[in-house]
N, C-alpha and C positions, 0 to 999 in steps of 0.2 A: 381767776380761777379759768373755765376757758376763752374768755375775754381777753385775758394777760399773754396766755401763751399764743392767742392768735396771733399778736402784736409784735411778736418775735420773728423776724425776714426769716422765711426760708431756706436761704443762700446759709443762715450761721446754723441750724439745726441741719443743714446736710452736709455743712463741710464739719460740723462736728462731728457727725458717724463717719465720712471720710478719714476724719483726723485717727479717731478711736479703731478704725477699720486699718487703716495702714502702721498705725503704733502696733496692732496684735501681729500683725504681719512682718515689721520688722523685729518684731523682738522675738518669735518665734525662728521665723527663718532664717534671719542675719545675727542676732544678738544670741540666740540660742543655737546656732549653727555647731560651733565649737562642742558644745558638750554632747552634743548626740553621733550616734553610729550614720554609715552611709544609710544601713538598711534602717533605721529607727527616722531618716530624714527622710528617705523615699518614703515611706508608711505617710509622714506628714504631709507630702505636697501631693499624694494621693487624697487623703482626707479633704485636702484643700481643693483640688478639681474635684471630685465627690459633692462640695457645698456649693460649688460654681455651678453645677449643672444641674443636681438632682435636690439641692434647696438642703439644710442643716438638720432637719431631722433623719432624713436617709443618712447624711455624714457622719451623724452620731451612731447609727447601728452599723454602718458601715466602718467608722473607725473601733468601735469596739469589741468587731469583728476579725479587724486585722490585726487590734493588739492581742489577742487568744494567741492567732496565728504565730507572733511575732513570739511571743511569754513562749511556745510549746516547742518553737522551733529553737530557741536560745538553750531553753532548759534542757532539751534532747541533745544540744551540744555537751553536756555535762557527765560522761562514764558513768555508770552507775556501776564500774567494775574497778574497785578504790585499788586493788594488788594482786595480782598474779603468782602465785609462792609454788613451790613443791615440798614433798615432805622430806628432799635432802636439807633444805635452808630453814625450811620450819619445822620445826620440832615440837611435841608439847611437852611438858613441865615434868616428865618421868626420866630422871636420870638413868641412864642403862649401861651394862656393862661394854667395855672396850669394843669386846667382840660384838656384839647387839650392836653398838655404836656404825661400825665397818658396814656393816648392813645395812642398814638405813644409809648409811654416804653410798652405798653401790644401787641400792635399788630403791633410792626415795623419792623418785622423779615418775614412778608409778602414784603415788600420791598429788593431786591436786587440788591447790586451795586457793579459792576465789573468795576473796572479803569485800562486799558488795556494801553500797552506800548513798541515801538521800531516796528518794521516791521513784520507786518503778513503775514504769509506765509505757506505754507501748512504743514510747520516742527512745526509752531508754532500756529496755528491759528485750529489746532486739538484739545491741551488742551484745547482752552475757552472753543470748545464744549463740551468737557467731562465735563469741569466745570459746565457749568449750567444743561446739561443731570443731572447731580451728584443730585444737588439740586433739577430738577423737580422731580426726581423718588423718593424724600421725601414723607413720608405718607402726607396726607392728608392737616393735621392739620399744618406742619409743612413747607407744601411747598409754596414759595413767591407766590405771585397775580402779582408783578410787578416787571421786569428787567431793570436794567438801566446801561448799554453799556458806560462807560465816555472816549470818545476818543481822548483826550487833548493830549495824548503822542505821539501819534501813527504818526509815520515817514511816515508810506506807508504802500500798500497791493498789492497782485498780485491777479490773477485770481482764486487762490485756496480758497484765502480768502473770495473773495465775495463769491463764493460756500457755506464755511462755514455758512457765514453768512446766506443764503437762510436755510438750513438747523437748525440752529438756530430757526427761524422765525415759519415754520413748524413746529417746535417741540413746541414750546410755543403756535402756534394755537389748536395744538393736546391737550394740558393741559389747555386751555385757559387761559395763563398766557398773559399779556400786556409786550411787548418789545418797547424800546424806545432808543437812543440815542442821547447822548450830546457831544457836543465839537465836528462837524464834520468839515472837512477842507470844501472848498466852490469842488474840485475833487472829493473826495471822497465822499459826499452829492449829486453831480450831478451824479456817478456812480450808487450808493445806488439806485437813481429814475430811471436811466435808464434800468436797471434789475428788477422793479420791488420790491426790498425788501423794499421800502416808497413808499407808495403808496399816499401820502400825501405830496402836494407842499408846505403849509402855515406851518410855525415854529408855537410850542407850543400845537401838537398834539402826530406826532411818536418821533419829532427830536425838540432840543432845542440848543438854541445856549450857552447854559454852565449847568455844574453840577447840579448849585444852583436850577436854573429857572425850570430844568428835577424833583429833588427832589420836590419842592415845588406842580407840578402837581402830582405826585402820592401822599402826605400827603394830599393835599384837597380830593383824591379821598378816600384813606382812612378813614379820618376824614367821609367822607361823608355817607361812609358807618356804623362805630362804633359810632358815636356821638349822644348823647341822643337828644330828641329832645328839652329838657331844655337848651340846651349849649348857646346859648343865655341869659336867662335869669341870668345863673351863671356869663357872662361874663359881663350882667351891675352888678352886684353885685361884680365886680372886683375878688373875691376871694371866690369861692365854700366853700360853709357849712362847710365840712367835713375840711377844711386847719383850723378852728377856733374852739379853746375851746370854753365851755358854757360861761366862763366868757369872754372871748373876744369876744362872740355874743355881749355881753351886751354893751361892749362899742363899738364894731363898730359903730351903728348911730351915736353918739358923734364924731367920727372920722370926718365923713363925714361931719359933719355940717361945716367944717370948709377949704372945698373945694368950687370950685366957677365949674360951668358946662358951656363950652364954646364948640362951636360949628364952624367946618371951609368948607368951599367950599372945593370941589379937585383943587389941583395946588397950594393952597396956604401954601405958607413957616410959617412951624407952630415958629421953630428954625431955625436962621441964624448961618452960622459957621464963627469961631470967633467973636461973640456976647458974652456980657453980659453973669454973670451966668446964667441959664434958669431956668424956674419954673417946677416942678414936674408935670408929667400929666400922668394920669391911664387912656386907653384907652377905653372905654364902648362904641362903635359903628364904622363902617369906618377899614381903614387901612392908615398907614402911612410908608413912604421912606426914611433909612435913608441914605444920601450919602454923598460922600468927595469930595474936588473938586479936580482935578487934576494938579500938579505944571505944567503940562509942557499943559494945556489946554486941551480944548475939553469936549465931553459931562462929567458930574459929574461921578463917580464910585461907585455902588450900595453897600453899607454896609449890611445894613440887614433891612429885612423888619416886618413890628411891627403887630400882629394882636388884636384884644380889649380881654383885660384882661389881658395887659403888660402896664409896663409903659414908661416911656421915658424923656431926662433928665437928670435922678437919677443923675451919674458922677459930672457933673455940677455944680448941685442941691448942693449936700454934699460937693463938694470938693471946692465951689466957686470959679471954676477956668473958661477961657473965653469956650464955643463950641468947640468941634473938628469938629462936623461935621452939616451938616443942615437934618433938617427933614420934609419932605412934604407931604402933605395927598395927598393921590392916587385918593380915592375919598369921599364922605363926611363924614365929621369927628363928633363925638363927645368925648368929653373928661372931666374928672375932675381934675380940675388945681388945686394946692398948691406953691401960693407964700411963698420965705423962712421969710417973715413978717410974716405972718397967721402960719408958723410952728413955729416962738419963740412962738406969743401970745399961740397956740396950748402946748408949752410945760410949759410955767404959770399959763394957767390958768386949762388945763385938761394932767397930765404928764402922766396918764396912757394911753390916745388916741396919745399923741406922741409916747411912746413906742411901741403900737401895731403895727403904722405907720412903725418906723425902723424894727420892726421884720418882716412885710408882704412885704418890698422891699430886706432886708438882704434874705429873704429866696428866692427872685427871683433871686438874684445874686448867690447866691448859688447852685440853680440847672442850670444854664447857668456854673458855674464852673466845677459841677461834670459834665454835660453832655459832655463838652473840654476835663476832662482829661480822660473820657470814650472813647473818641472817640482816644485821645494819645496813649490811653494801647492795642487799636483794633492796632492801626497805628503799634507801637512799636514791635508788636506781630508776 
């Protein structure tokens, strides 16, 4: 008991305490030095100094405070802005006519898309505010008219982030810029409504279920501003006259003779997923939705939406393979249809018309590929 402990020389117990203390110091100050950043090592020395001056209990509180400040500082250096793109490089999944694509290429910088990530708090939300302010302070001809905030990768936000969103809303109103939110989780959506940042209860005005629908809305508004009055006429011609040479314009009427004009009511399935090779269709009125069945069941997944002036079924048509997705008429649809049998007749009877058809289809496929590569370059950069 106590008598036995009392027989141990004080030099032994004192030496043991000194040994343990020096072992801890050697482990954390010398051995672990290579694993610590300069800032973390400075915090460690500060805690050691506090222990020597004020005692271990005060040092514990002081160390916790420094650890919180260090975490906040490190986390705030992770930008909440994952990517900043324009409507010229980041398009919605709506296939549009070549004429409308040229309008988006020319004026697409008027749409600013900012993808957010991580947890938004006072340390990271300020970066978002400065990013938007920097774009809105540009000259008028370069200033965006629509700002889209994609919140799909946001893990949470605090009160300071809500205040930042309010400031962003006020700044956008000052510059007459429309602000839209996409991919908001229900909890954040309720907070934004309660604080007055979102005034509309209906999806499709200030907020959207996903980025694709938000971009489609902004593109439609941009096209309404810049699209010429005869845009519908160019869509009914399938291709604008400037896309064709003088010789091709002479061949073009002969090409149309091989097509059959068809109409479908809204909701009609024009092409069934997994069906035989589809005919080639050129939309001249109405819209269609390309969707694919989910393996687990449930509602089909929307892949693309097609505007007048685009073609559908071209992959299955040329490869002779089963269709990979369904095509459904969103409203009353009018199209020109070419069967594989009629294509064979065209190639035999009028090779020049067949060459023109292949050239026009290849041009549309090439424009899609160029847009995809441009987006990949922007994201990689």
